[in-house]
TIRO-2110 file (N, C-alpha, C; in Angstrom, 1 decimal):
// TIRO-2110
-105.7, -38.7, -192.4, N, 1, A
-105.2, -39.1, -191.1, CA, 1, A
-105.4, -37.9, -190.1, C, 1, A
-105.0, -36.7, -190.4, N, 2, A
-105.2, -35.6, -189.6, CA, 2, A
-106.7, -35.3, -189.4, C, 2, A
-107.5, -35.4, -190.4, N, 3, A
-108.9, -35.2, -190.3, CA, 3, A
-109.6, -36.2, -189.4, C, 3, A
-109.1, -37.5, -189.4, N, 4, A
-109.7, -38.5, -188.5, CA, 4, A
-109.3, -38.2, -187.0, C, 4, A
-108.1, -37.7, -186.8, N, 5, A
-107.7, -37.3, -185.4, CA, 5, A
-108.6, -36.1, -184.9, C, 5, A
-108.8, -35.2, -185.8, N, 6, A
-109.6, -34.0, -185.5, CA, 6, A
-111.0, -34.4, -185.1, C, 6, A
-111.6, -35.3, -186.0, N, 7, A
-113.0, -35.8, -185.8, CA, 7, A
-113.1, -36.5, -184.4, C, 7, A
-112.1, -37.4, -184.1, N, 8, A
-112.1, -38.2, -182.9, CA, 8, A
-112.0, -37.2, -181.7, C, 8, A
-111.1, -36.2, -181.8, N, 9, A
-110.9, -35.3, -180.7, CA, 9, A
-112.2, -34.5, -180.5, C, 9, A
-112.8, -34.0, -181.5, N, 10, A
-114.1, -33.3, -181.4, CA, 10, A
-115.2, -34.1, -180.8, C, 10, A
-115.3, -35.4, -181.2, N, 11, A
-116.3, -36.3, -180.7, CA, 11, A
-116.0, -36.5, -179.2, C, 11, A
-114.8, -36.7, -178.8, N, 12, A
-114.5, -36.9, -177.4, CA, 12, A
-114.9, -35.6, -176.6, C, 12, A
-114.5, -34.5, -177.1, N, 13, A
-114.9, -33.2, -176.4, CA, 13, A
-116.4, -33.1, -176.3, C, 13, A
-117.1, -33.4, -177.4, N, 14, A
-118.6, -33.3, -177.4, CA, 14, A
-119.2, -34.3, -176.4, C, 14, A
-118.7, -35.5, -176.3, N, 15, A
-119.2, -36.5, -175.4, CA, 15, A
-118.8, -36.1, -173.9, C, 15, A
-117.8, -35.4, -173.7, N, 16, A
-117.4, -35.0, -172.4, CA, 16, A
-118.4, -34.2, -171.6, C, 16, A
-119.4, -33.7, -172.3, N, 17, A
-120.4, -32.9, -171.7, CA, 17, A
-121.2, -33.8, -170.7, C, 17, A
-121.2, -35.1, -170.9, N, 18, A
-121.9, -36.0, -170.0, CA, 18, A
-121.2, -36.1, -168.6, C, 18, A
-120.0, -35.6, -168.5, N, 19, A
-119.3, -35.6, -167.2, CA, 19, A
-120.0, -34.6, -166.3, C, 19, A
-120.8, -33.7, -166.8, N, 20, A
-121.6, -32.8, -166.0, CA, 20, A
-122.9, -33.4, -165.4, C, 20, A
-123.3, -34.5, -166.0, N, 21, A
-124.6, -35.1, -165.5, CA, 21, A
-124.5, -35.5, -164.0, C, 21, A
-123.5, -36.1, -163.5, N, 22, A
-123.4, -36.4, -162.0, CA, 22, A
-123.5, -35.1, -161.2, C, 22, A
-123.0, -34.0, -161.7, N, 23, A
-123.1, -32.7, -160.9, CA, 23, A
-124.6, -32.4, -160.7, C, 23, A
-125.4, -32.5, -161.8, N, 24, A
-126.8, -32.2, -161.7, CA, 24, A
-127.6, -33.2, -160.9, C, 24, A
-127.2, -34.4, -160.9, N, 25, A
-127.8, -35.4, -160.0, CA, 25, A
-127.5, -35.1, -158.6, C, 25, A
-126.2, -34.7, -158.3, N, 26, A
-125.9, -34.2, -157.0, CA, 26, A
-126.7, -33.1, -156.5, C, 26, A
-127.0, -32.2, -157.4, N, 27, A
-127.9, -31.0, -157.0, CA, 27, A
-129.3, -31.5, -156.7, C, 27, A
-129.8, -32.5, -157.5, N, 28, A
-131.1, -33.1, -157.2, CA, 28, A
-131.1, -33.7, -155.7, C, 28, A
-130.0, -34.4, -155.4, N, 29, A
-129.9, -34.9, -154.0, CA, 29, A
-129.8, -33.8, -153.0, C, 29, A
-129.2, -32.7, -153.4, N, 30, A
-129.1, -31.6, -152.4, CA, 30, A
-130.5, -31.0, -152.1, C, 30, A
-131.4, -31.1, -153.1, N, 31, A
-132.8, -30.6, -152.8, CA, 31, A
-133.4, -31.5, -151.8, C, 31, A
-133.1, -32.8, -151.8, N, 32, A
-133.6, -33.7, -150.8, CA, 32, A
-133.1, -33.3, -149.4, C, 32, A
-131.8, -33.0, -149.3, N, 33, A
-131.2, -32.5, -148.1, CA, 33, A
-131.9, -31.2, -147.6, C, 33, A
-132.1, -30.3, -148.5, N, 34, A
-132.8, -29.1, -148.1, CA, 34, A
-134.2, -29.4, -147.6, C, 34, A
-134.9, -30.3, -148.2, N, 35, A
-136.2, -30.7, -147.8, CA, 35, A
-136.2, -31.2, -146.4, C, 35, A
-135.2, -32.0, -146.0, N, 36, A
-135.1, -32.5, -144.7, CA, 36, A
-134.9, -31.3, -143.7, C, 36, A
-134.1, -30.4, -144.0, N, 37, A
-133.9, -29.2, -143.1, CA, 37, A
-135.2, -28.4, -143.1, C, 37, A
-136.0, -28.3, -144.2, N, 38, A
-137.2, -27.6, -144.2, CA, 38, A
-138.2, -28.3, -143.2, C, 38, A
-138.3, -29.6, -143.3, N, 39, A
-139.2, -30.3, -142.3, CA, 39, A
-138.8, -30.1, -140.9, C, 39, A
-137.5, -30.1, -140.6, N, 40, A
-137.0, -29.9, -139.3, CA, 40, A
-137.4, -28.5, -138.8, C, 40, A
-137.2, -27.5, -139.6, N, 41, A
-137.6, -26.1, -139.2, CA, 41, A
-139.1, -26.0, -139.0, C, 41, A
-139.9, -26.6, -139.9, N, 42, A
-141.3, -26.6, -139.8, CA, 42, A
-141.8, -27.2, -138.5, C, 42, A
-141.2, -28.4, -138.2, N, 43, A
-141.6, -29.1, -136.9, CA, 43, A
-141.2, -28.2, -135.7, C, 43, A
-140.0, -27.6, -135.8, N, 44, A
-139.6, -26.6, -134.7, CA, 44, A
-140.6, -25.5, -134.6, C, 44, A
-141.1, -25.0, -135.7, N, 45, A
-142.1, -23.9, -135.6, CA, 45, A
-143.4, -24.3, -135.0, C, 45, A
-143.8, -25.5, -135.4, N, 46, A
-145.0, -26.1, -134.8, CA, 46, A
-144.9, -26.2, -133.3, C, 46, A
-143.7, -26.6, -132.8, N, 47, A
-143.5, -26.9, -131.4, CA, 47, A
-143.5, -25.6, -130.6, C, 47, A
-143.1, -24.4, -131.2, N, 48, A
-143.0, -23.2, -130.4, CA, 48, A
-144.1, -22.1, -130.8, C, 48, A
-145.0, -22.5, -131.7, N, 49, A
-145.9, -21.5, -132.2, CA, 49, A
-146.7, -20.8, -131.0, C, 49, A
-147.1, -21.5, -130.0, N, 50, A
-147.9, -20.9, -128.9, CA, 50, A
-147.1, -20.3, -127.8, C, 50, A
-145.8, -20.5, -127.8, N, 51, A
-145.0, -19.9, -126.7, CA, 51, A
-144.0, -18.9, -127.1, C, 51, A
-143.6, -18.9, -128.4, N, 52, A
-142.6, -18.0, -128.9, CA, 52, A
-143.2, -16.6, -129.2, C, 52, A
-142.4, -15.6, -129.1, N, 53, A
-142.9, -14.3, -129.6, CA, 53, A
-143.1, -14.3, -131.1, C, 53, A
-143.9, -13.3, -131.5, N, 54, A
-144.3, -13.2, -132.9, CA, 54, A
-143.1, -13.1, -133.8, C, 54, A
-142.1, -12.3, -133.4, N, 55, A
-140.9, -12.1, -134.2, CA, 55, A
-140.1, -13.3, -134.4, C, 55, A
-140.1, -14.2, -133.5, N, 56, A
-139.4, -15.5, -133.7, CA, 56, A
-140.1, -16.4, -134.7, C, 56, A
-141.5, -16.4, -134.6, N, 57, A
-142.3, -17.1, -135.6, CA, 57, A
-142.0, -16.6, -137.0, C, 57, A
-142.0, -15.2, -137.1, N, 58, A
-141.8, -14.6, -138.4, CA, 58, A
-140.4, -15.0, -139.0, C, 58, A
-139.4, -14.9, -138.1, N, 59, A
-138.1, -15.3, -138.5, CA, 59, A
-138.0, -16.8, -139.0, C, 59, A
-138.8, -17.7, -138.3, N, 60, A
-138.8, -19.1, -138.7, CA, 60, A
-139.5, -19.2, -140.0, C, 60, A
-140.6, -18.5, -140.3, N, 61, A
-141.3, -18.5, -141.5, CA, 61, A
-140.4, -18.0, -142.7, C, 61, A
-139.7, -16.9, -142.4, N, 62, A
-138.7, -16.4, -143.4, CA, 62, A
-137.7, -17.5, -143.7, C, 62, A
-137.3, -18.2, -142.7, N, 63, A
-136.3, -19.3, -143.0, CA, 63, A
-136.9, -20.4, -143.9, C, 63, A
-138.2, -20.7, -143.7, N, 64, A
-138.9, -21.6, -144.7, CA, 64, A
-138.9, -21.0, -146.1, C, 64, A
-139.3, -19.7, -146.2, N, 65, A
-139.3, -19.1, -147.5, CA, 65, A
-138.0, -19.1, -148.1, C, 65, A
-136.9, -18.8, -147.3, N, 66, A
-135.6, -18.8, -147.8, CA, 66, A
-135.2, -20.2, -148.4, C, 66, A
-135.6, -21.3, -147.7, N, 67, A
-135.2, -22.6, -148.1, CA, 67, A
-136.0, -22.9, -149.4, C, 67, A
-137.3, -22.5, -149.5, N, 68, A
-138.0, -22.8, -150.7, CA, 68, A
-137.4, -22.0, -151.9, C, 68, A
-136.9, -20.8, -151.7, N, 69, A
-136.3, -20.1, -152.8, CA, 69, A
-135.0, -20.8, -153.2, C, 69, A
-134.2, -21.3, -152.3, N, 70, A
-133.0, -22.0, -152.6, CA, 70, A
-133.3, -23.3, -153.4, C, 70, A
-134.4, -24.0, -152.9, N, 71, A
-134.8, -25.2, -153.7, CA, 71, A
-135.3, -24.9, -155.1, C, 71, A
-136.0, -23.8, -155.3, N, 72, A
-136.4, -23.3, -156.6, CA, 72, A
-135.2, -23.0, -157.4, C, 72, A
-134.3, -22.3, -156.8, N, 73, A
-133.1, -21.9, -157.6, CA, 73, A
-132.3, -23.2, -158.0, C, 73, A
-132.2, -24.1, -157.1, N, 74, A
-131.5, -25.4, -157.5, CA, 74, A
-132.2, -26.1, -158.7, C, 74, A
-133.6, -26.1, -158.6, N, 75, A
-134.3, -26.8, -159.6, CA, 75, A
-134.1, -26.1, -161.0, C, 75, A
-134.1, -24.7, -160.9, N, 76, A
-133.9, -24.0, -162.2, CA, 76, A
-132.5, -24.2, -162.7, C, 76, A
-131.5, -24.3, -161.9, N, 77, A
-130.1, -24.6, -162.3, CA, 77, A
-130.1, -26.0, -162.9, C, 77, A
-130.7, -26.9, -162.2, N, 78, A
-130.7, -28.3, -162.7, CA, 78, A
-131.3, -28.4, -164.1, C, 78, A
-132.5, -28.0, -164.2, N, 79, A
-133.2, -28.1, -165.5, CA, 79, A
-132.5, -27.3, -166.6, C, 79, A
-132.2, -26.0, -166.4, N, 80, A
-131.6, -25.2, -167.4, CA, 80, A
-130.2, -25.6, -167.7, C, 80, A
-129.4, -25.9, -166.7, N, 81, A
-128.0, -26.3, -166.9, CA, 81, A
-127.9, -27.6, -167.6, C, 81, A
-128.7, -28.6, -167.2, N, 82, A
-128.7, -29.8, -167.9, CA, 82, A
-129.1, -29.7, -169.4, C, 82, A
-130.1, -28.9, -169.7, N, 83, A
-130.5, -28.7, -171.1, CA, 83, A
-129.5, -27.8, -171.9, C, 83, A
-128.9, -26.9, -171.2, N, 84, A
-127.9, -26.0, -171.9, CA, 84, A
-126.6, -26.8, -172.2, C, 84, A
-126.1, -27.5, -171.2, N, 85, A
-124.8, -28.1, -171.3, CA, 85, A
-124.7, -29.6, -171.6, C, 85, A
-125.8, -30.3, -171.3, N, 86, A
-125.7, -31.8, -171.4, CA, 86, A
-126.6, -32.3, -172.5, C, 86, A
-127.9, -32.3, -172.3, N, 87, A
-128.8, -32.9, -173.3, CA, 87, A
-130.2, -32.3, -173.1, C, 87, A
-131.0, -32.3, -174.1, N, 88, A
-132.4, -31.8, -174.0, CA, 88, A
-133.2, -32.8, -173.1, C, 88, A
-134.1, -32.3, -172.3, N, 89, A
-135.0, -33.2, -171.5, CA, 89, A
-136.3, -33.4, -172.4, C, 89, A
-136.5, -34.6, -172.7, N, 90, A
-137.6, -34.9, -173.7, CA, 90, A
-138.9, -35.3, -173.0, C, 90, A
-139.5, -34.3, -172.4, N, 91, A
-140.8, -34.5, -171.8, CA, 91, A
-141.8, -33.4, -172.2, C, 91, A
-141.7, -33.0, -173.5, N, 92, A
-142.5, -31.9, -173.9, CA, 92, A
-144.0, -32.1, -173.8, C, 92, A
-144.4, -33.3, -173.8, N, 93, A
-145.9, -33.6, -173.8, CA, 93, A
-146.4, -33.6, -172.3, C, 93, A
-145.5, -33.5, -171.3, N, 94, A
-146.0, -33.6, -169.9, CA, 94, A
-146.7, -32.3, -169.6, C, 94, A
-147.9, -32.4, -169.0, N, 95, A
-148.8, -31.3, -168.7, CA, 95, A
-148.2, -30.4, -167.6, C, 95, A
-147.3, -30.9, -166.8, N, 96, A
-146.7, -30.1, -165.7, CA, 96, A
-145.3, -29.5, -166.1, C, 96, A
-144.9, -29.6, -167.3, N, 97, A
-143.6, -29.1, -167.7, CA, 97, A
-143.7, -27.5, -167.6, C, 97, A
-142.7, -27.0, -166.9, N, 98, A
-142.7, -25.5, -166.7, CA, 98, A
-142.5, -24.8, -168.1, C, 98, A
-143.2, -23.7, -168.2, N, 99, A
-143.2, -23.0, -169.5, CA, 99, A
-141.8, -22.5, -169.9, C, 99, A
-141.0, -22.1, -168.9, N, 100, A
-139.7, -21.6, -169.2, CA, 100, A
-138.7, -22.7, -169.6, C, 100, A
-139.0, -23.9, -169.3, N, 101, A
-138.0, -25.0, -169.5, CA, 101, A
-137.8, -25.2, -171.0, C, 101, A
-136.5, -25.2, -171.4, N, 102, A
-136.1, -25.4, -172.8, CA, 102, A
-136.0, -24.0, -173.5, C, 102, A
-136.4, -22.9, -172.8, N, 103, A
-136.3, -21.6, -173.4, CA, 103, A
-135.3, -20.7, -172.8, C, 103, A
-134.8, -21.1, -171.6, N, 104, A
-133.8, -20.3, -170.9, CA, 104, A
-132.4, -20.6, -171.4, C, 104, A
-131.8, -19.6, -172.0, N, 105, A
-130.4, -19.8, -172.4, CA, 105, A
-129.4, -19.4, -171.3, C, 105, A
-128.2, -19.5, -171.5, N, 106, A
-127.2, -19.3, -170.5, CA, 106, A
-127.3, -17.9, -169.9, C, 106, A
-127.6, -16.9, -170.7, N, 107, A
-127.8, -15.5, -170.2, CA, 107, A
-129.0, -15.4, -169.3, C, 107, A
-130.1, -16.0, -169.8, N, 108, A
-131.3, -16.0, -169.0, CA, 108, A
-131.1, -16.7, -167.6, C, 108, A
-130.4, -17.8, -167.7, N, 109, A
-130.1, -18.6, -166.5, CA, 109, A
-129.3, -17.7, -165.5, C, 109, A
-128.3, -17.1, -166.0, N, 110, A
-127.5, -16.2, -165.2, CA, 110, A
-128.3, -15.2, -164.5, C, 110, A
-129.2, -14.5, -165.2, N, 111, A
-130.0, -13.5, -164.6, CA, 111, A
-131.0, -14.0, -163.6, C, 111, A
-131.6, -15.2, -163.9, N, 112, A
-132.5, -15.9, -162.9, CA, 112, A
-131.7, -16.2, -161.7, C, 112, A
-130.5, -16.7, -161.8, N, 113, A
-129.7, -17.1, -160.6, CA, 113, A
-129.4, -15.9, -159.8, C, 113, A
-128.9, -14.8, -160.4, N, 114, A
-128.6, -13.6, -159.6, CA, 114, A
-129.8, -13.0, -159.0, C, 114, A
-131.0, -13.1, -159.7, N, 115, A
-132.2, -12.6, -159.1, CA, 115, A
-132.6, -13.4, -157.9, C, 115, A
-132.5, -14.7, -158.0, N, 116, A
-132.8, -15.6, -156.8, CA, 116, A
-131.8, -15.3, -155.7, C, 116, A
-130.6, -15.1, -156.0, N, 117, A
-129.6, -14.8, -154.9, CA, 117, A
-129.9, -13.5, -154.2, C, 117, A
-130.3, -12.5, -155.0, N, 118, A
-130.7, -11.2, -154.4, CA, 118, A
-131.9, -11.4, -153.5, C, 118, A
-132.9, -12.2, -153.9, N, 119, A
-134.1, -12.5, -153.1, CA, 119, A
-133.7, -13.2, -151.8, C, 119, A
-132.8, -14.2, -151.9, N, 120, A
-132.4, -15.0, -150.8, CA, 120, A
-131.6, -14.1, -149.8, C, 120, A
-130.8, -13.3, -150.4, N, 121, A
-130.0, -12.3, -149.5, CA, 121, A
-131.0, -11.3, -148.8, C, 121, A
-132.0, -10.9, -149.5, N, 122, A
-132.9, -9.9, -148.9, CA, 122, A
-133.7, -10.6, -147.8, C, 122, A
-134.0, -11.8, -147.9, N, 123, A
-134.7, -12.5, -146.8, CA, 123, A
-133.8, -12.7, -145.6, C, 123, A
-132.6, -13.1, -145.9, N, 124, A
-131.6, -13.2, -144.8, CA, 124, A
-131.4, -11.8, -144.1, C, 124, A
-131.4, -10.8, -144.9, N, 125, A
-131.3, -9.4, -144.3, CA, 125, A
-132.5, -9.1, -143.5, C, 125, A
-133.6, -9.4, -144.0, N, 126, A
-134.9, -9.2, -143.2, CA, 126, A
-134.9, -10.0, -141.9, C, 126, A
-134.4, -11.2, -141.9, N, 127, A
-134.3, -12.0, -140.7, CA, 127, A
-133.3, -11.3, -139.7, C, 127, A
-132.3, -10.8, -140.2, N, 128, A
-131.3, -10.0, -139.4, CA, 128, A
-132.0, -8.8, -138.8, C, 128, A
-132.7, -8.1, -139.6, N, 129, A
-133.4, -6.9, -139.0, CA, 129, A
-134.4, -7.3, -138.0, C, 129, A
-135.1, -8.4, -138.1, N, 130, A
-136.1, -8.9, -137.1, CA, 130, A
-135.4, -9.2, -135.8, C, 130, A
-134.1, -9.6, -135.8, N, 131, A
-133.4, -10.0, -134.6, CA, 131, A
-132.6, -8.8, -134.0, C, 131, A
-132.7, -7.6, -134.6, N, 132, A
-131.8, -6.5, -134.0, CA, 132, A
-132.3, -6.2, -132.6, C, 132, A
-131.3, -6.2, -131.7, N, 133, A
-131.6, -5.9, -130.3, CA, 133, A
-131.9, -4.4, -130.2, C, 133, A
-132.5, -4.0, -129.0, N, 134, A
-132.8, -2.6, -128.8, CA, 134, A
-131.5, -1.8, -128.8, C, 134, A
-130.5, -2.3, -128.2, N, 135, A
-129.2, -1.6, -128.1, CA, 135, A
-128.2, -2.3, -129.0, C, 135, A
-127.7, -1.7, -130.0, N, 136, A
-126.7, -2.2, -130.9, CA, 136, A
-125.3, -2.0, -130.4, C, 136, A
-124.6, -3.1, -130.2, N, 137, A
-123.2, -2.9, -129.9, CA, 137, A
-122.4, -2.8, -131.1, C, 137, A
-121.1, -2.5, -131.0, N, 138, A
-120.2, -2.3, -132.2, CA, 138, A
-120.2, -3.6, -133.1, C, 138, A
-120.1, -4.7, -132.4, N, 139, A
-119.9, -6.0, -133.2, CA, 139, A
-121.2, -6.3, -134.0, C, 139, A
-122.4, -6.1, -133.4, N, 140, A
-123.6, -6.4, -134.1, CA, 140, A
-123.9, -5.4, -135.2, C, 140, A
-123.5, -4.1, -134.9, N, 141, A
-123.6, -3.1, -135.9, CA, 141, A
-122.7, -3.4, -137.1, C, 141, A
-121.5, -3.8, -136.9, N, 142, A
-120.5, -4.1, -137.9, CA, 142, A
-121.1, -5.3, -138.8, C, 142, A
-121.6, -6.3, -138.1, N, 143, A
-122.2, -7.4, -138.8, CA, 143, A
-123.4, -7.0, -139.7, C, 143, A
-124.2, -6.1, -139.2, N, 144, A
-125.3, -5.6, -139.9, CA, 144, A
-124.9, -4.8, -141.2, C, 144, A
-123.9, -4.0, -141.0, N, 145, A
-123.3, -3.2, -142.1, CA, 145, A
-122.8, -4.2, -143.1, C, 145, A
-122.1, -5.2, -142.7, N, 146, A
-121.5, -6.2, -143.6, CA, 146, A
-122.6, -6.9, -144.4, C, 146, A
-123.7, -7.3, -143.8, N, 147, A
-124.7, -8.0, -144.5, CA, 147, A
-125.4, -7.0, -145.5, C, 147, A
-125.6, -5.8, -145.1, N, 148, A
-126.2, -4.8, -146.0, CA, 148, A
-125.2, -4.6, -147.2, C, 148, A
-123.9, -4.5, -147.0, N, 149, A
-122.9, -4.3, -148.0, CA, 149, A
-123.0, -5.5, -149.0, C, 149, A
-123.0, -6.7, -148.5, N, 150, A
-123.0, -7.9, -149.3, CA, 150, A
-124.3, -8.0, -150.2, C, 150, A
-125.4, -7.6, -149.5, N, 151, A
-126.7, -7.6, -150.3, CA, 151, A
-126.6, -6.6, -151.4, C, 151, A
-126.1, -5.4, -151.1, N, 152, A
-126.0, -4.4, -152.1, CA, 152, A
-125.1, -4.8, -153.3, C, 152, A
-124.0, -5.5, -152.9, N, 153, A
-123.1, -6.0, -153.9, CA, 153, A
-123.9, -7.0, -154.9, C, 153, A
-124.7, -7.8, -154.3, N, 154, A
-125.5, -8.8, -155.1, CA, 154, A
-126.5, -8.0, -156.0, C, 154, A
-127.1, -6.9, -155.4, N, 155, A
-128.1, -6.1, -156.2, CA, 155, A
-127.4, -5.4, -157.4, C, 155, A
-126.2, -4.8, -157.1, N, 156, A
-125.5, -4.1, -158.1, CA, 156, A
-125.0, -5.1, -159.2, C, 156, A
-124.5, -6.2, -158.7, N, 157, A
-124.1, -7.3, -159.7, CA, 157, A
-125.2, -7.7, -160.6, C, 157, A
-126.4, -7.9, -160.0, N, 158, A
-127.6, -8.2, -160.8, CA, 158, A
-127.9, -7.2, -161.9, C, 158, A
-127.9, -5.9, -161.5, N, 159, A
-128.2, -4.8, -162.4, CA, 159, A
-127.1, -4.8, -163.5, C, 159, A
-125.9, -4.9, -163.1, N, 160, A
-124.8, -4.9, -164.1, CA, 160, A
-124.9, -6.1, -165.1, C, 160, A
-125.2, -7.3, -164.6, N, 161, A
-125.4, -8.4, -165.5, CA, 161, A
-126.5, -8.1, -166.5, C, 161, A
-127.7, -7.5, -166.0, N, 162, A
-128.8, -7.2, -166.8, CA, 162, A
-128.4, -6.2, -167.9, C, 162, A
-127.6, -5.2, -167.5, N, 163, A
-127.2, -4.2, -168.5, CA, 163, A
-126.3, -4.8, -169.5, C, 163, A
-125.3, -5.6, -169.1, N, 164, A
-124.4, -6.3, -170.0, CA, 164, A
-125.2, -7.1, -171.0, C, 164, A
-126.2, -7.9, -170.5, N, 165, A
-126.9, -8.7, -171.4, CA, 165, A
-127.8, -7.9, -172.4, C, 165, A
-128.3, -6.8, -171.9, N, 166, A
-129.0, -5.9, -172.8, CA, 166, A
-128.1, -5.3, -173.9, C, 166, A
-126.9, -4.9, -173.5, N, 167, A
-126.0, -4.4, -174.5, CA, 167, A
-125.6, -5.4, -175.5, C, 167, A
-125.3, -6.7, -175.0, N, 168, A
-124.9, -7.7, -175.9, CA, 168, A
-126.1, -8.1, -176.8, C, 168, A
-127.3, -8.1, -176.3, N, 169, A
-128.5, -8.4, -177.2, CA, 169, A
-128.7, -7.4, -178.3, C, 169, A
-128.4, -6.1, -177.9, N, 170, A
-128.6, -5.0, -178.9, CA, 170, A
-127.5, -4.9, -179.9, C, 170, A
-126.4, -5.6, -179.7, N, 171, A
-125.3, -5.6, -180.6, CA, 171, A
-125.6, -6.4, -181.8, C, 171, A
-125.4, -5.8, -183.0, N, 172, A
-125.8, -6.5, -184.2, CA, 172, A
-125.1, -7.8, -184.5, C, 172, A
-123.8, -7.9, -184.1, N, 173, A
-123.1, -9.1, -184.3, CA, 173, A
-123.4, -10.2, -183.3, C, 173, A
-124.2, -9.9, -182.3, N, 174, A
-124.5, -10.9, -181.3, CA, 174, A
-125.5, -12.0, -181.8, C, 174, A
END
C-alpha cells in the first residue's frame, strides 16, 4: 500500500516536468516579438542612413546586434532547458541540428547564459559610450557609473560561476 502511494507520487512528480513546456513555448513566441522589434529598428535605420550622423547609425546597428544576441540566448535557453528539464528533442538526424544541442548540461547552460548576459551588457554599455555628450552633467555621469557597475557585477558573477563549476568538476565526489 505504502509502496503504491510512493510510486504514484513519484510518477506525478516526474510527469509534472511537462508543466514547464508552456514556458518554453512562451519563450519561442518571445523570439517572434523580438523579431518584430528587430524589423522595426532595421526599417528605422534604413530611413535615416543618409541623414543621421555616423554615431547614430552605429548605435542602431549595436541595437540590432543586441537583439540578435538576446534571440540567440533565448534559443539556447529553449533548447537546453527543454532537453534538461522536460524531454529530449528527437531530431538527431537533422543536418542543421546545432552541435551543442543535447550536450549542454545545467552547468554549461548557466555559463552560456551568463556569458550572453555579459555580452549584451557590454553592447548596451558601448551604446551608452557612443551617446556620451561632450559635457557630462552629474546625472549622466551617475547613470554611466551605474551601468559600468552593473556590467562589472555581471562579469564578476560570470567569473565566479566558472570558478565554482571548475571546483565542482574537479571534486572527486562530483
